N, C-alpha and C positions, 0 to 999 in steps of 0.2 A: 194407732197411731203411736209414732215415737216422741219422745220427749225432746227439748231443745237444750239439754244440758251441754251440748258438744258446741253449740254455736260460738260462742267466745274462743275455744280452741282452734275452730276451723277459721275463724277469723284472723287469728295471728298467724296461722300457718299459711293462708292465702295473702298476707300481707295488707290486710285492712280490717274493715269493720262489716260483718257479714251479716245481713238481714233476709229473712223468708220471705220470698216472691211468691211462690206456689209448692203445693206438694201434691203427690198423687201415689197410689200403690204400684208397684213395680213387677210385674210377671216376668215368666221366663226362665233364665238359667239361675238367677240368683236365689239359691236354695236357703229360705229361712221362712219362719211362719209371720215376720213382718220385715217388709221391704220397701221402702219407698224412694222414689226419686223426689229430690227437694230442690227446686230452683231458687238458688241464692242469688242476692245481688251483693256484691262486694264492690264499695267505693264507685258505685255506679255500672260496674260490669256483671254481666250475667253469668253465672258459674254453677252448673248442675253437679250435684253429688248424689251418692247412693248412703241411704241410711238403713241399716238392717242389723237386727239381734244376733249376736255372734257369741260362741263359747270363748273361753280363754284361748284354746287351742288354736282357733280362727285368727286371734289377735298375734298370738306368737307365730303364725304361720306368715302373716301378712308381713309382721317385722322382719321374719327370715327371708322373704321374697325381696324386701325392701334393698337388701344389701347386694342383691345379684346385678351385674353389670348388666345394660342393656334395656330394651323397652320393658319396663315393669309394670305396666297398666294393668288392672287398677291400683293406684296409689292409696294407701291409708293416710287418711287426713288428721283422724282423731278416734279415740278411744275412750268412751265413758260409759262406767258402769258395763251392763250387757251390751251395749250399742257401738258399733263402729260406723265411721264415715269414710266413704271411699269416693276417689275421683270417679265420675260417670263415663261409662265406656258405651258408646251408641254402636248398634250393628243388629245384626240378624243372626240366630243360633245355625251353626253349620249343619247343612242339609244332608240328610244321609247318602252315602255313596262310597265308591272307591277313593276318590279324591280327598285329601286332607292337605291344606295349603301348608306349603313348607315352613311358614312365620309359625305355625301351631306347633309343628314338629319342633322346630328350633327353640321357641319359648320354654317347651318342656327340657329339651337337651341343656339349655341354658341354667335352668334352675337345678338339674340333676347333677351337671358337673360342677357346680360351685360347691353344692352340699355333698358330695360324693365321700362317702364314708365318715361323715361328720353327722352330729347329731344335734339339730337346733332345739334349745330349751323350749319345754311346756309343750312339745307336740308329741302324741303317742307312738310308740313304736310297734310295728307289727312283727310280734314274736309268738311262740306258741301259745302263749296265754292270751294273746289277743285273738288268735285264730279259734281257739277255743270259743271264746265270747262270741264271735261272729257266727259260728255254728249254731250256738245256743240260742240268739236270737232269730237266725233264720228258720230255727224249729217251729217258732209260735205261729208265724203266717202259716207254713206248711200242715201243721195240726189244725188251725182253725180252719183252712180251706178243707181238710178232711172232714171235719165236723158238719160244714155247710153243703158241702157235695155227695160225701160218702165215696168219692173217686179214689181207687185203691194207689193211684199213682203218687198221691201225696203221703200214704202210710209208709209207702216202699220209700219215698223221697227221706222221709223223716229220719227212717232207719238208716239210709246211706248217710246223710248230712251227721246224724249223732255219732256214726263210727269214724267219719272223716275229722271230727272234732280232735281225735287224738291219734290220728295216723301217725306213724313215725316218720313218714316220707315227707310229710309236710314238715314236721319239725326239724328234721335233717335239712331240709332245703332252705328253711328259714334260717338256720344256724350258719349255713354256708354261704349264703348269698350276700353281697355286699349291698349297704342300703344308702339312701340318700333320702332328701325332702322330696315328698311326692303330693303332687295334687290330691290324689285319693280318691277323685271321681271326675276324670277328664273324659267325659262322654260329651257327644256334640252340642247337647244343650248350653254347655259350659264353655263352649268356644263361640265368640261373638265374630261375624265378620263384616268389614265395612270398608270399602275402596281398596281393596286387597289386603288389607290389614287384618290379621286374626290374631284375637288376643282371650288368654284365659281368665275366666271370673270364678267367683265363688269358691274359696279356698277353705270352706268349712269343713272338710272332710280330710285336710291334709294329715299324712301321716309320714312317719320315718319307715321307709320299707324299700324292697327292691323296686329299681326303676321300671321294670316290667309291668307293674300294678297300672302306671299310667299309660304305658304303650299299648298295652292289650287293650284297656278300656278304650283309647282312642280307636285303635284299628277294627275294634269289634264290628261296628255298625257299617255297614258296607264292604267288610272285607278290605281295608285299605291295606295300601303297603308301608310298613314302618319303617322301609329302607332311609329315608330322609333323616329320621331321628337318630339313627345310629351313626350315620356320617357325619351330623351336628355334633352328637355327643363327642365321637373321637377327633373332630378337628378343635373343640372347645377344651376338652380335658387331656388331650394326648395319650388317652387310654383307649384299648380296645378288650373288651372282655373275650378270653378264650372261648371258641365255639360251643365248647361243652357245656361251659357255665352259663352263657347264653341260652341254651336249650333249657337246661335245669330252670332258669328264671322264666322263660316263655310258658314252659308247663304248667310251674306254680301259678303264675298269672292267670291262666285259663281256669285252673280251679279256683281261684279266688274271686274272679270277676263273675262266674258262672254261681258260685255259691252266694256271693253278695249280692246279685241280683234276682234269685230266686223268691226272696219273700215278697218283691214287686210282683214278679210273675204269677205267683200263686193268689195275690189277691186281685190282679187284673188282667192276665194274659191268659189263664186256663192252662188245665191239665196238659195238654199237647206241649205248650210250649215250655211247661216245666219239666216234662219228660225228656224233652230235646236238651234242655240245659244240664240236667242230671246226667246225660249220656256223654255230652261233651267234657263235663266235669270228671268224670269217672275215665274218659279214656285219656285226657291228660294226666291224670292219677297215675297211670301206668308208666306214664313217661319219667316219672321221679327217680 
């Protein structure tokens, strides 16, 4: 259960005195060990909010998102210690399939266009050192799965990922690609849909990275067409990445998302899925 230290600040933000009418754990795309829906009453009006444990980087990301024009839900209402309070976004997670609402692509494009080639304070940057750290973290579940099962695909995967961690092609791509503020985990569970509106939640893995990180993650489940994103980005920014640079970004993103989710696959999805992801990452690496 969260503390209530944030209550006076939220009341001031909402223009009244806030009291708690009820609270309950909140599952779904809100990725945190402690996430609650708290039903506030502010001067007689019911106002639901989300209270979650957050890192300093997530607080920084929410502040960076707040300056972007357009629909910015959820909004950060307060930050106290290691907790943040957000406006509640209702909806159901986006179902798997080829269709992604244009609003979801536009929400990503709006943030990416605003922060293109800029670095918000307090948010990690995806560079060669970050990539090495990701590979090192991925080795832990791969080796754990090898110890549990003895299946050699995990040993082969660990060798590949260890080598990829210092692969000069990755370093060269990250040095060349322009970066922006990325959600960092824009999978379908973090896109809530309600009455035609699609909203991104949970900025806890925000990164300053090539935009393809978000685009490829959202497109991956269901093999969605990302064209609406690129159209929105060009319209909002007035920029269009050269085709060859976009191809490098897409190849890098395919390596990145497959390696990033290998640990989950090793723990929950089994050897066949891990082998498939390793193959996709390896083939993408040859295109860098």
